[in-house]
N, C-alpha and C positions, 0 to 999 in steps of 0.2 A: 363094803360096809361104810356107811357115812360117818363122818366125824361130828360129834356133838358141837353145837354152836358155841357152848361155853368153853370148849377147848381151843377155839381159834385164837391166833396170836393177837395181842392188843395192837391197836393202830399205832403207827409210828408217831413219835412226838413231833409237833410242828416245828419248822425251822425257827431259830432264834434270830432276833434282829441284829444287824451288824452294829458294831461300835463305830464311832466316827473314824478311828484310826484304820479299822478294817475296810471301811468304805473307800478310804483314800488310797489304800495300797494298790488296787488294780489300775486306778487312774494315774497314780504317780509312776507306776511301772510302764504304762503306755507312753507317757510323756517322755520319760527317760530313754526308752528304747527307740522311739521315733526320732528323738533329738540325736541319739547316737548314730542312727541310720543316716540321717541327713549329714552329720559330721563326717562320716566315713565314705558315703557314696554320693552325696549331693543330690541333684535331680534324678539320678539313676536309682535312687532308693525306691521309687514307684515300680521298678522293674523286678522286684523280688524282696529286697531287704525290708521294706515297710510291711510286706505281707508276713514275713517271719516275725517281725516285732509284734504285730497284732495277734499272731497265733500264740506267741509266748505270753503276752498279756492276758489272752483269753484263758490259758491254762492256769495262770496265777489267780484270776478271778474265780475259776472253777474250784481251786483249792480253798480259797477264802470262804466261798459259799458252802462247800462240803463240810468244812470245820464247824459251820453254824447249823448243820443239820439238813441241808438241801441234798436230795438224792442225786447221784450222778445221772440217772436216767432222766430226771426232770430237767436238769441243766442241759443235757444233750438235746432234749426235745425243745427247750427254749431257744437254743442256738439254731436248730433246724427251722423252727418256726420263723425266727428273725430273718434267716437267709431266704426263706420262702417269700417274705414280703418284698424282697428285692428282685424276684424273678422277672417281673415286668420291666424293671430298669435294665436288667441284663439283656433281655431280648431286644429292647430298643437300642442298646449299644451295638449289638450284632447287626441290626438293621442299618444303623448309621454307618458302620464300617462297610457294609455292602453298597450303600448309596454312594459313599465316597469313591469306591472302586469303579462303579459303572459311570459315575459322572466324570471321573478322571479319564476313562477310556473314551467316552462319547465326545468330550470336548466341552461339556457344560462348565466345568471348573475353569478351564482356560478362557472360555468366553466371558465369564465374570471378570477375570483379570484383564482381558483385552479391553472391554468397554470401560472398566473401572480406571484403567491407566489413562484413558482419553478424557474421562469426565471428572476425575478427582484430582486433587492437588495435595501435596504434603502439608500445605499451609492449613488446611481445614479437614484433613483426612480423618483424624481421630474423632472430632466432634460430629462429623457427618456419619461415621460408622455408628456412634452411640445413638444418634437421633433416629437413623433408619431402623436400627435393631429395636429401639423403644417403640416406634410406631407399629412395626410388624408384630412384635410380641404382644402389644396391647390389643391388636386385632385378632390374634389367634390364641392368646393365652398360654403359650408354651415357650419357655426359654430354651428347652432342649431342641425343639424343632428349628428355632431361629439360629442357634449356634451350629447345628448340624447341616444347615443349608447355606444361607447367605453368609453366615459367620465364616465358613470355610473359604468362600470366595474372597471375603475381605482379608483373611490371613494371607492368601496368595497375592493380592494386590500390595499389601504391606511389604511382603518379601521382595517384590519387584521394584518397589519404591525405596528399598533399603531403610524401611522404617522399623521401629521396635516391635517385635512380635509380642512382647509382654504387655506393652501399652495398648496395642491393637486388641489383644485378648481381653484386657481390662475394659476397653470401650465396648466391645461386643457384649460382654457379660453385664456391664452396667445397664445398657439398653435392654437387653433380653430380660433381666430380672425386674426391671421396672414394670414391664407388661405382666410378668408372672406374678408379681405382687398385687397388682391393681386391677387386672382384667377380670370381669365376671366369668369369663370362660376358663380361667385358670383353676386347676385342681387344688393347688395350695391355698388360693384365696377362698375357695369353697370350704376347705377343711378348717382354715383359721376362723371363718365366720361361724362354722358349726361348733368349734371348740369354745367359742365365747358365747354361744347361744344368741347370735345376732343375725338379723336378716342380711342376706348376701349383699344387696345393693346398699344398705346402710353401712355395712363393713367396707365396701369399696369406696364410698364417699369419705369415710373416716380415714382410711388408709392413704388416700390422696393427700391428706394433710401433711404427711411425712414423705411420701414417695415423690410427689411432684417437686417439692423443694430439693429433695435428694437428687433427682434427675437434673434439675437446673444447675445445681452445684457441679455435678459430674460434667455437664456440657461446658461449663465455664473452665473447669480444670483441663478438659481435653482440648479446648480451644487454645489454651496457653501452651499445651504440649506440642502444638503444631510447629512444624519446622519451616521457617520463612526461607524464601529463595525459589529460584526457577527449577523446574524439573522437566527434563527432556526425555520423554518415553518413546520417541520415534524408533530408536534402534530395537527396543524390546517389542514394540508393536509389530515391526517388520519381521522380527524373528518368529513371533507367534504365527503371523500370516504365512510364513514360509513353510510351516509344519502342519498347521490346522486350517481347515476351511471354516472360517468364522462366519456365522450368520445368527440372526435372532432366533431361528429354530432351535438352537442349542439350549435355549432357556425353557423349552417345553417341560422337562422334568421338574424344574423349579416352580413353574406355573401350576403344574398338577399338585405338587405338595402344598402350595399356599391355598389353592381352591379347596382341597380336601380338608385342610386344617380349619379354614373358615366355616366349612359345613360340619365341623365337629366330628369327623372321623377320628378314631383313636390314633394316637401318635405312632403306635406300632404299625397299624395298617397304612397310615399315611406315608411314613418314611420308607417302608418296604415297597409300596407301590411306586414311590419316586425312584427307588433303586431299579425296579424292573423296567420302568419307562426309560431310565437312563441306558439300560442294557439294550432295549429295543431300538432306541435312538442311535446308539453306537453301531448296531447292525445295519441300520438304514443309511446313515450318513458316512460311515467309515468302515465298510465290511472288510476291506483289505487290511486295515489296522487290527481288527478283531481276529481275523484268521491268522495274521502274522504272530499275534500274541499267543494264539493257541498252538503254534508250531506245526500246523498241518498244511500239506500241499494244497493250495487253493484250486488247482486244476482237477483234482480228483475228489476231494472231500470238503468242498467249500462250505456246504450247509452245516456239516458236522463241525467244521472249524469255527463257525460263528457261534454255535451253541456252546462249544467248549470254551471259547474265548470269553464270552459273557459269564459263563459259569465260574471260570477262574477269577474274573474281576470281582464277582460277588464273594467268593471264598477267600482269596488271597490278595485282592487288590490289583491295581494296574501298575506295571513297571514300564516306564517310558524309556525308549532307546533312540531318541532323536539325534543324539550326539551333541546337543546344546545343553550344557550343564544346568543353566538356570531353569530351563523348561523341564528337563528331566527331574530335577529336584522338586519342582512344583507339582508335577503330574504323577510321580511315582508315590502312590499312597493308597490307603483304604483296604477294604477286605474285612470279612468277619474275623479272620485270624488276628488282625491288628489290634483287636479289642480284648484279647485273652488276658493280658497282664492286668488290664483294668477290671475285668470280671473277677480275676483272682483277688485283687485288692478289695473289691466290694464284698465278696463272700467272706473273707476273713474279718473285715470290719463289722459286718452285720452279725457274724457269729459272736464277736466280742460284745456288741451292743445287746444281743439277746441274753447273754449270760449275766451281764451286770444289771440289766433290768430285772431279771428273775431273782437275782440275789438281793435286790433291794438297795443297791448302791446309790442310785439316783435319789430315791426317796429319802435315804439317810442323809445325803448331802444337802438336799433342798429344804428339808423341814426346818432346820435352824435358820436358814436364810429367810424363809417366809416369816418366821416368828420374830426376827430381829428388825423387820422393816417397820419403822415407826412413822414414816411420812409417805405420802403418795409418790413423791419423786423417788424416794429410796426403794419403795415397793416396785415401781416400774423398772428402775435400774437393776434390781435383783432379778426381775422376770426376764429382762433382756439377757443378763449374764447367764441365767439358767437355761434359756433357750439356746444360746450359743454353746454353752457347755454340753447340752444334750446333743447338739449337732456334732460336737467333737467326739463324745463318748459313744453314741449309738450309731453314728455314720448314716443317719437317715433323717431327712427333713420332716417327714410325716410324724415320726415319733417326737421330734423336737417341737412340733406344733401341738400335738395332742397331750403329751405327758405334762409339760409345764402348765399348759392351760388348765388341765384337770387339777393340778396341785395348787395353783394360785387362785383358783376361782373363789374359794371360800374366803380368802384374805381380801380379795377385791369386794366381795359382797359385804364383808364385815365393815369395810370402810365406806360403804354406800356408793361405790364407784359403778357407773352403768356398764353393762356388758361390753359395749362397743370399745371402751378403753382397753379392756383385756384383749379383745380380738384384734384391735388396731396394733397394739404393741407386739402381739405374737406375729402378725403378718409382716410388720416392718422389720422384724429381727430373724424370724425362723427361716423364711424363704431366701432372703439375700445372703445371709451368712453361710448357708449350706454350700455355696459355691467356692468359698475360700478355705475350706477344710480339705486337705489333700486326700484323706481316705473316706470322706463322705461320698455317697454315691453321686451327688451333684458335682463336687469338686473333681472327683475322678473322671466323670463324664466329660467335663469341660476340658480338662487337661488332655484326655485322649483324643477328643474331637478337634480341638484347636491346635494341638501339638506344642503346647507350652505348659511347663510344670506349674502346678497350683501355687506353690510358694513364689514363683517368678511373677505371675500375673496378679497375685493377691494385693500387693500394695497399690496397684492401678485399678482395681475393681472398686472404683470410687463409690458407686451406688451401694454396694454391699457393705461398705464401711460406714458411710454417712447415714443411711436409712435408720439403723438401730440407734445411732447417736441422736438423731433428730427425735426419735420416739421418747428418749430420755429427756431431752430438752423441752419438748412439748409438755411433758408431765410436770417438770419443775416449774415451768412458766404458768401452768394452770390453763393452757389453751385447750378448749373443748374437753376439759376434764372436770365436769361437774361432780359435786359431792353431795351426799345426803342419804341417810339410811333409807333403804328401800327404793331408791331412785332407779327407775327404768325408763329410758327415753323411748318415745314412740318409734316403732319399727325395730325395737331390739328383740322382740320375741322371735325365737327360732322358727324358721319356715320349712324345716325338714331338708335343708340343703345338704348335699353330700358331695364329696370329691368326684370329679368326672374322669379321672384317669391321669396318668403321668404326662 
């Protein structure tokens, strides 16, 4: 027997907007918990305590939203959907771990160090690292690929030169994010131009107004960070040659990665192909090393030993046993398993971001900010602050590009600012600052890949700090910031550009 329609339960009342105090509670809880984690555990906080802090902050956000009428099912779905947006980044992390493992086994990493010790000097090492990473990233449009390939090699060179890992990581990130911000091949540049409704190439030209000076400032800073004096690498070079058979062929996996990136293969495909090529190279140039790592008698099961050894390097990384501490420390690394703590961090951070976005926390905090911006300079300043805050809260640079762009667009239109000012500001702040937030997917990736805690390299990530500040300065100075109701510069009409992938 069917139930009459008029006896059905009335629809649930819509959730009520959060008060300002309620919107602040989850954010304040996160800040306090992460600060306590850092105080108690230091850099080791990323190995578990930060994840616990994010989980507790998520439950606090769930409670606040539930009190305002949000259903627990809808909040759960929001968290799941948010985590789903990070699946691509998680798989790339696994691929990078696999790549590091096979490149360590094949000798590709040690070859980078070997030739780098001969060609580079501590006097200009940091500035060279920043410049090379900037050129490569601008060519391929991916900061993650740059950090996960040549960035790892530079970290090994710095270690052997007794240079600062934190400054080296800062130089790598500064160069890598210059290209990620300004290259037309970059997914974040495509997304920022779409968020502002601006033609991609117009957006790139406008972004260079801040990114080019930011890179120049970074290069000057890293030049002065250089350590004067002679450096004798002969002993370390001899030690490497005594253990590894060094030749240019060891750069084959790196060449494959760069070529595939230039031809716009997806980062996931590119990096995993590089990992497989590294494994094949190891089997060809050092089969005895691969079989020994597998722990199989080469006289009976040599072929099986090669397969097992490469498989282990992909999964658990390579563990060097040369007996030379400096080399073993450099080459013992990688594997998909090495990324599990970072994946844990990303999952908990994205879950928190999904809940606070669903609850309306960001909208409640941003609305008064937009309304109080009385001048163009202040409006741009508040947009930069909102973008950075969204990177902190949602742990995702894409949300930090799209959400503030959507919320500030009306305010920019009201003041007659052309769309390229909005997209330029978002690009200059959203992409670079994502790398200096420890639980953001970008900051977590860089820390895991380069082996330096985010808070350790953040003060030296010069480009990430200077780029948003220049965006604010440009607005206050009125440089390429025309005003006038209804003003739309030629080329500002959107051309249907869309992100091309991580």
